[in-house]
C-alpha positions as CSV (number, residue, x, y, z in Angstrom):
1,M,0.2,-2.3,-11.8
2,R,2.7,-3.4,-14.4
3,W,6.3,-3.0,-13.6
4,D,7.0,-0.8,-16.7
5,R,4.3,1.6,-15.6
6,F,5.6,1.5,-12.1
7,F,9.1,2.5,-13.3
8,L,7.6,5.3,-15.3
9,L,6.0,6.7,-12.1
10,L,9.4,6.5,-10.4
11,V,11.2,8.3,-13.2
12,S,8.6,11.0,-13.5
13,N,8.7,11.8,-9.8
14,P,10.3,15.3,-9.6
15,M,11.3,14.9,-5.9
16,N,13.0,11.6,-6.7
17,T,11.2,9.8,-3.9
18,P,9.6,6.4,-4.5
19,P,5.8,6.1,-4.9
20,V,3.9,4.8,-1.9
21,I,1.7,1.7,-2.3
22,L,-1.1,2.0,0.3
23,L,-2.7,-1.4,1.2
24,A,-5.7,-0.9,3.5
25,F,-7.9,-3.7,4.7
26,A,-10.9,-4.0,6.9
27,N,-12.0,-7.3,8.4
28,E,-15.5,-6.7,9.8
29,K,-17.9,-9.5,10.4
30,T,-19.7,-10.5,7.2
31,E,-22.7,-12.8,7.7
32,G,-21.6,-13.4,11.3
33,R,-18.0,-14.3,10.6
34,F,-14.6,-12.6,9.8
35,L,-12.7,-13.1,6.5
36,H,-10.5,-15.9,7.7
37,T,-8.1,-15.8,4.7
38,L,-7.5,-12.1,4.9
39,K,-4.3,-12.5,7.0
40,D,-2.8,-14.9,4.4
41,E,-3.8,-12.6,1.6
42,I,-2.1,-9.6,3.2
43,A,1.0,-11.7,3.8
44,A,1.0,-12.8,0.2
45,L,0.7,-9.2,-1.1
46,R,3.5,-8.1,1.2
47,K,5.7,-10.9,0.1
48,A,5.1,-10.1,-3.6
49,L,5.8,-6.4,-3.1
50,Q,8.8,-6.7,-0.8
51,P,11.4,-7.1,-3.5
52,A,10.3,-3.8,-5.1
53,E,10.5,-2.0,-1.8
54,D,13.9,-3.5,-1.0
55,A,15.1,-2.3,-4.4
56,G,13.9,1.3,-3.5
57,L,11.3,1.3,-6.2
58,C,8.4,1.9,-3.8
59,E,7.4,2.3,-0.1
60,I,4.7,0.0,1.2
61,V,2.3,1.3,3.8
62,L,0.1,-1.4,5.3
63,L,-3.0,-0.6,7.2
64,P,-4.6,-3.9,8.5
65,N,-8.0,-3.4,10.1
66,A,-8.1,0.1,8.7
67,T,-10.7,2.6,9.7
68,T,-11.8,5.4,7.4
69,E,-10.1,7.9,9.7
70,E,-6.8,6.0,9.4
71,I,-6.9,5.9,5.7
72,L,-7.7,9.6,5.4
73,D,-5.0,10.5,7.9
74,T,-2.5,8.5,5.8
75,F,-3.5,10.4,2.6
76,Q,-3.0,13.7,4.5
77,R,0.4,13.0,5.9
78,Q,3.1,15.3,4.5
79,R,5.4,12.4,4.1
80,Y,3.2,10.7,1.6
81,R,2.0,13.8,-0.3
82,D,1.7,13.2,-4.0
83,R,3.3,9.8,-3.6
84,I,0.4,7.4,-3.0
85,A,-0.2,5.2,-6.0
């Protein structure tokens, strides 16, 4: 998402709460092995988004090894209602 569009989401939010960026990952065995670089990729995404979160532009929710149930539960939490981008 481009930063100008991200800012537009923030400005148009009537409750004045930052949007939530949900990052969900699953690391099941594929062809007999796990995705070895997934841990590094998650860390890189977190590092790239951290300045925006620190500035109050968003809230990052990270679900490593996510199950379908965990993802659905996150979408249904009142705290994140109408905020997940």
